[in-house]
LOVOKE-735759 format. One record per residue (C-alpha): residue in one letter; x, y, z. Coordinates in steps of 0.5 Angstrom, whole numbers, plus 500, padded with zeros to 3 digits. Layout:
AXYZ/...
This chain:
M413211920/Q414206915/K412200920/I406204922/K404205915/S405198913/L401196919/M395200916/T396196910/R395190913/Q389192917/G385195911/L387202911/K390206905/S395213905/P391219904/P389220897/E393224892/S387227887/L380229888/S379222885/D380218892/L375223895/G370217896/A376212899/I377217904/E369218906/S369210906/L375210911/R372207918/V374210924/P375205930/G368204934/K367205942/E368198943/E375198940/F377204943/R375201950/E378195948/L385198947/R384202953/E384195957/Q391193955/P397195959/T398202959/D405202960/P409205954/Q415202955/A412195955/E408197949/Q415200945/E418193947/L412189944/I413193938/N421192937/S419186939/I416184932/E419181926/Q422186921/V419182915/Y412185917/F414192915/S417190908/T412191903/D405190902/S405185897/F408181903/D403175905/I404174913/V399168913/K404164908/Y410167912/E407164919/L405157916/E412156913/K415158920/L411152923/P415146925/P414139922/V411137929/L406142932/N405143939/L398146942/Q401149948/E407153943/L402155938/E397158943/E403161946/Y405164940/R398166938/D398170944/K404173943/L402175936/K395178939/Q399182944/Q403185939/Q397186934/A393189940/A400194941/V400196934/S392197934/K393202941/K399205938/V395206931/A389208934/D393214938/L396216932/I389217929/L387221935/E392225935/K391226927/Q383226927/P383234928/A387236922/Y383230918/V377234919/K380241918/E382238911/L376234910/E372241911/R377244905/V376239901/T368240901/S369248900/L374247894/Q368242891/T363247893/G368252889/L368248882/Q361248882/L360255882/A365256877/A362251872/V355255873/I360262870/C363259865/T356256863/N353264862/G359266859/R358262854/R352263853/H353271853/L358270848/N353266843/I349272843/A354277841/K356273836/E349273833/G348281834/F354284830/T353283822/Q359282817/A358290814/S360292822/L366288821/G368290814/L368297816/L373295822/A378292818/N379297812/Q380302817/R385298821/K388298813/R388305813/Q392306819/L397301817/L398305810/I399312813/G405309817/L408306812/L408312808/K411316814/S416310815/L418311807/R419318807/T423318814/I427312810/K428317803/T431323809/L435317811/Q438316804/R440323803/T443324810/D450323808/V450328803/R448333808/L453330813/S459332808/E457339808/M457339815/L464337816/E466342811/E463347815/E466344821/D460344824/Y462338828/P456339833/G451339828/A454334824/I454328830/Q448330832/L445329825/C448323825/L446321832/E439322830/C439318824/Q442312828/K436313832/A431313827/A435307823/S434302829/T426304829/F426302821/K432296822/H426291820/Y426294813/S433290809/C434297806/I436300813/S440295815/E446298810/L445305811/N446303820/S452301817/K453307813/L452311818/Q456308823/D462309818/T460316817/L461318825/E468314825/Q470318820/I467324824/E471322830/E477322826/Q476329823/L474332830/D481329833/V485333827/A481340829/L483338836/S490338834/K489345831/I488348838/C495346840/K498352835/N493357835/F487357839/D481360837/I475360842/N470359837/H473353834/Y474350840/T468351843/K465346837/V470341839/Q468341845/Q460341844/A462335839/Y465331844/R461332849/L455330844/L459323843/G459323851/K467323850/T469329854/Q475325859/T477322852/A477328848/M482332854/D487325854/Q487326846/L489334847/H495333852/M497327847/H497333841/F500339846/T506334847/Q507331840/A506339838/I512341841/H516336839/N514338831/T515345833/V521345835/F524340830/Q521344825/V524350827/V531347827/L531343822/G529349818/Y535353820/V540347819/E537347812/L537354811/C545354812/A547348810/G545349803/N544344797/T547338801/D545331800/T545330808/K538328810/F537332816/Q529330816/K532323818/L536325825/Q534325832/Y532332835/K538332840/D543331833/L540336829/C541341835/T549340834/H548342825/V546350828/T552353826/P554360831/D551365826/S544362826/Y544360834/I540366836/P535367831/C534360831/L533360839/A528367838/D524363833/L524357838/C521361844/K516364840/A514357837/L514354844/W510360846/E504359842/V504353845/M504354851/L499360850/S494356847/Y494351853/Y493357857/R488359853/T484353853/M484353861/E481360861/W476357856/H474351861/E475355867/K469360864/H465355861/D465350867/S462357872/E457358866/D455350867/T454350874/I450356874/S446353869/A446346873/S444350880/E437352876/G436345873/S433339877/N436333873/M441331879/M444325876/G446329869/T448335874/E453330878/E456326872/T458334869/N460336876/F465329875/D468330868/R469338870/G473335876/Y476330871/I478336867/K481341871/K485336874/K487334868/L488341866/E493342872/H497336871/G498338864/L501345865/T508341870/R507336864/I508341858/W512346861/Q517340863/D517338855/V519345853/Q525345858/L527339856/K527341849/V530348850/K536345854/T537340849/Y538345843/L543349849/L547343850/G548342842/T552348842/D558350846/L556358849/S563360850/I564361842/F559367843/K561375844/Y559377851/D553381848/D550375844/F551371850/I547376854/F542375849/V541368849/L541369857/D536374855/I532369852/I532364856/S531369862/R524371859/L523363858/M524362864/Q519368866/V514365862/G514358866/E514360872/E507365870/F505359866/C505354873/G509356878/S515352876/K521355878/S525352871/E530347875/V532343869/L533350865/Q536354871/E542348872/S543348865/I544355863/R548356871/K553351869/Q554354862/S554361864/V559360870/N563357866/Y563362861/F563367866/K570365869/N573365862/Y570372861/H572375867/R579372867/T580375860/R577382863/L582382869/D588381864/E585387860/L584391866/R592389868/M593392861/F589398862/L592400869/E599399866/N598404860/E594409864/T597416865/W591417870/E589423866/L582426867/C576423863/P572429863/V565429863/K559432864/S557435871/N551430871/F554425869/S551418872/I552411871/L545410869/Q547414862/L551408860/H548404856/E550398860/F546400866/K540402862/F536396865/M537399872/E534406869/Q528403866/S526400872/R528405876/S526412873/P518412872/S520418867/V522413861/S518413855/P514407855/S515406848/K523405850/Q521400856/P520392855/A513391855/S514386861/T516393865/S510396863/S506393869/K507389874/T501386876/V499384869/T502377867/L505376860/F500371859/E495377860/Q499381856/Y500378850/C493374850/S490377845/G497377840/G504379840/N509376842/P514377849/F520374845/E520379839/I521385843/Q529381844/A530384836/N528392838/H532391846/K538395844/D537402846/E538407840/E540412843/T547414844/E551416850/D552423852/V557423858/L563426855/A564433856/S569439854/N574441858/G570438864/Y564444862/E558442858/S559449854/D562456855/E555458858/Q556454863/E563455865/K561463866/S556461870/A560456874/Y564463876/Q558467877/E556462882/Y562462887/D562470886/S554470888/D552471896/S548464894/D548459900/V554455901/P552448897/E551442902/E557438899/L562443900/K559443908/R559436908/D566435905/Y569440909/V569436914/D575431915/E572424915/Q578421911/T583422917/G581418922/D582423926/A577428930/P573432924/V575440924/K571445927/S565448922/V568454918/S564461916/R561462910/E566467908/T571462910/L568457905/K567463900/S574464900/R575457899/K570456893/K574462889/S581458890/D584455884/Y584448886/S577448888/L574452883/N576448877/K571443874/V568443881/N561439880/A564433875/P566427877/I574425878/L575419873/T579416868/N578412862/T580406866/T575407871/L570408865/N572401863/V571398870/I564401871/R562399864/L565392867/V560392872/G554394869/K555387864/Y556383870/M550386873/Q546385866/M548378867/M547378874/N539380873/I538376868/L540370870/K539370878/P542363880/I549365879/A549372882/F554370887/D559368882/V558375879/I558379885/H564375887/F567377881/M565384881/S569384887/Q575382884/L575387879/F575393885/D580389889/Y584389883/Y584397882/L584399890/Y591395890/A594397883/I592404886/Y595403893/T601400889/F601405884/F601411889/G600409896/R606404898/N613407901/D616403905/S621408908/L615413912/E611406913/S618404917/T617411921/G610409924/L608415920/G602416915/L601408917/S594405913/S588403919/S588396920/R583395917/L586398910/R592394911/T588387913/T584388906/L591390902/N594383905/R587379903/I587382896/Q594380895/E594373898/S587372894/L588375888/I595377886/D599373883/L606375886/E610369882/V614371876/S614365872/A610358874/D614353877/P615347874/T615342880/S609346883/T602341884/L597341880/A592344885/A598350885/A598351878/E590351878/E590357884/R595361880/K590361874/E585364878/K590370880/V593376876/P600379876/S601385880/P601391875/H606396874/L605404874/S606407866/H613409866/L610415863/V607417870/V612421873/L612422881/T619424882/S618432880/G618437885/D614441880/T608437880/L609436887/Y611429885/G605427881/L600430885/A595431879/E595423878/R595421885/V588425886/V585423879/A587415881/T585416888/E579420887/S577415882/L576410886/V574414891/F569415886/L568407884/A566406891/E561411891/Q558408885/F559401888/E555404895/F550407890/L549399887/Q549396893/P541395894/H540392888/L546387889/D543386896/A536385892/V539379888/M544376893/P542369896/A540370903/V546365905/K551369901/K549375903/P554376910/F559376903/L556381900/Q555385907/Q564384908/F566386901/Y562393902/S564394910/Q571392909/T574393902/V568399899/S568403905/T576403906/A578406899/S577413902/E582411907/L587411902/R587418900/K591418908/P598414905/I597416898/Y597424899/W602423905/I608422900/V606428897/A606431904/G613428906/K617430899/A613438899/I616441904/D624441906/Y623439913/E631437913/Q633444911/M629446917/L633441922/L639445920/L637452921/M634450927/A641447929/N644453928/V640457933/K642459939/W637457945/D641458951/V639466951/K639470958/E634475955/I628474952/M627475945/S622479941/Q624477934/H623469932/N628465928/I629465921/Y627458920/V620460921/D620465916/A623459911/L618453913/L613459911/K615460905/E616452904/F608453905/E607458901/Q611455895/F607450897/N600453896/R603456889/R604449886/L598446889/N594451885/E598450879/V595443879/S589445880/K589448873/R589441871/V585437876/W580439880/I582438887/P577436891/L576439899/P578433902/V584431898/S586439900/N585438907/I588432908/L595435904/W594441909/E594436915/H599432912/C604438911/I602442918/R603435922/L610433919/A612441919/N610441927/R613434929/T619437925/I619443930/V619438936/E625434933/G629440932/Y627442939/A629436941/N636436939/V637442943/K643440947/K642447951/C637451952/S635457958/N628459960/E629464955/G630460950/R624456951/A620462951/L624463944/M620456942/Q614459944/L615466940/D618462934/F611457934/Q606462935/Q609466929/F609460925/L602459927/M600466926/K602465919/L600459917/E592460919/K592465913/L594460908/T590455911/D583453913/I583448917/R582449924/P585446929/I592446927/P594439927/D599437933/K598444935/E598441943/F604436941/V608442940/E606446946/T606441950/Y613439949/I615446950/K611447956/A614440958/Y621444961/Y617448966/L614443969/T617439976/E618432976/N611431980/D607436976/M609432970/E607426973/R600429974/W600432966/I601425964/K595422968/E591427966/H593428958/R593420956/I588421950/I593426947/L599420950/Y595416946/N594419940/F601422940/P605415942/S612419941/L610425945/S611420952/E618419949/L619426948/L617428954/L621423958/F627425954/N626433957/L625431963/Q631427963/K635432961/Q632437966/I635432971/N642432968/M642440968/
């Protein structure tokens, strides 16, 4: 392109003009003529050859416009000129010129349409410029006409009007400035009135007005002052926000929130609020504890205010520990209640804002409001757990500051009650299970309870060893719910309890503590009035509440009223393990009711002072378990040890008799023996003194055990006049049965609080221990039955009878009368004992059954000792036994007579042949299974028949 440009320069052509001033040059540009175009066409048309010619042109020809071609060519001429060479060189230059000219011509022809179009555009532009010049000329002419048409007076009026308008604006500005100057006084008044929204609104309006008049020098200082005032308002607003943490006021909090909303700092306000709640918890607990510490310390030089909260808690004295804890929980409740009411306020106002936003049309403002509302909601929900964790840590630190083992049981229960109420508050506050507080109090409770239980076991051993087993007279309507220790159960079970006596938390199961005390009050204030003012009224005089009641009791037994269901149920022999006795008539039950040992104190439960103490202990244990459910398993385990030790003591005192056990008679059931062995291995310390060579583990294991109790020397069990301590045995055994009944009564409550993984232990305790209490009746009363009748004398009398008579006798032998006299005497002694202690129907049935069973087995033993016996002697045996049964049925109501078939089968076995004997044994396997000794006697008699 540079070469073409240089060539055009050499030919006298110029580049396109760059301004309108060169239009003349463009117009004078010469276009090659037709002759020239024809001459150019006659040139060789080979493009490659043309391009080679152009490329053969020296580069210097394309350098600059100032290049002198002629001079350059002349300088190139050799010193000696040669015409032929010059002509050849001239032809070469002409060919190069022709190639360049043809190339230029081609380019010109190629660009000619664009040239023509551009030339037309320039021509059009020139025409438009000429028209613009005409318009400008006309405009200037019209302006001159307007200038000459206005007068000086008209312009003066306009100037005065403009000046007036400026003065009116200035006056308005001056009035606004004057108002702004007086704003600080009004702001101070509004802050004193706690009208924070109004103060902020006024301050913002003043700032907006000040920015409008900032061009005045007096406004710049006012604007700075307003900014300082706004910062001061924010500081006072933060102080007002902190007051919400201890005493929430709806109106006050509404003003504060409106103020923060005007400032556009609702999220910042929520962050500040949580910081204030955290600080309020710390300051509150510190001030409460500090007040008690300084009060108890008196005028000392110790600077308690400089101590950390953890160290300060260690200075709380035991006397002020519980009041301080109660006040601490009250103060923390106020903080949590304020937070709860704060959340309520936001929930209520969020719903109102949602309704108002749905009616509005500002979508941008609605989205921003929803974002703020979502942030506040999440912040408040997160703050629930955070605040409760702070409360737990503060209370835990206070609890760890003092060893709770120094407190008495009632005080310790009081502490647990307060902590339990606090954990209930926490669970309702944020749904937390209070893991921190539970773990802390659980460890201290278990340690405290272990020591307390060990002391109670030692006391129970002392009570048992000093117990004379006298009846503790209680009213016929006695219930453990009447005891102070079980009042918490009565209040939760009985709907008839006065509302004034019930804790406020139990008045409605659907109302939470926060809903109940939201308008006022404190859930920890009821602790002071927790103790029941009523006194216990469970004891009775001589077993009857009054003389009139005693007379009515006798009249009841003489009347023809229906037999009580209790007597019908008790008459069935459920305690011996044998088949129950047959049902008896109404007249028989009436006669039984009239007997001495069934009449006296028939409705009053049989228990002793020791039994009552054990029941009270159970009530105390259940109080702790009810208050602190995480230690329910430990408490129930210790409760089971109380029952185990009481059961083992009763068996040790009244039921153990090696002579009877060795005979195979009166043996306890396998379940009872298993239970007693378990108790002895796990609870009873059989060693007299500690072995110095024993291991530490063995010593620790012995600490968990209690020495076996010993019966008081005041209790005499060897006198026949008292039926070998029957009264004491009845009181002891039936008190154990009564205790077992109370445990059965408490089972649903224990099962409700027992952890699911530990419930098999509770079920095993009831099925293997509590249910075996009544089974102790059999071995205990068997000892009385074994000594009440002189069975040895009967054997001696039977040995003197001649059984090989030759004729059938019509008169029974004297040993039958002697045995019946023994039973009559037993009946009289039983009546005498019943005057001291009411003998329940199951007890009397067991006594009679044991005595009859022993008598029948003695009869069989006497018959088995006979060396010679005829068939007439066998008939005499049947006569004697039938006479015995006939008279015996008049003394007792037991039907059928125990072991009656045992005696009759033994007598009849002498009449059976060998084949009949074998067949009879096969048909009566059940009897032989129930009476193993019968098989031996039958075989013995069969052998005697063979020998005879």
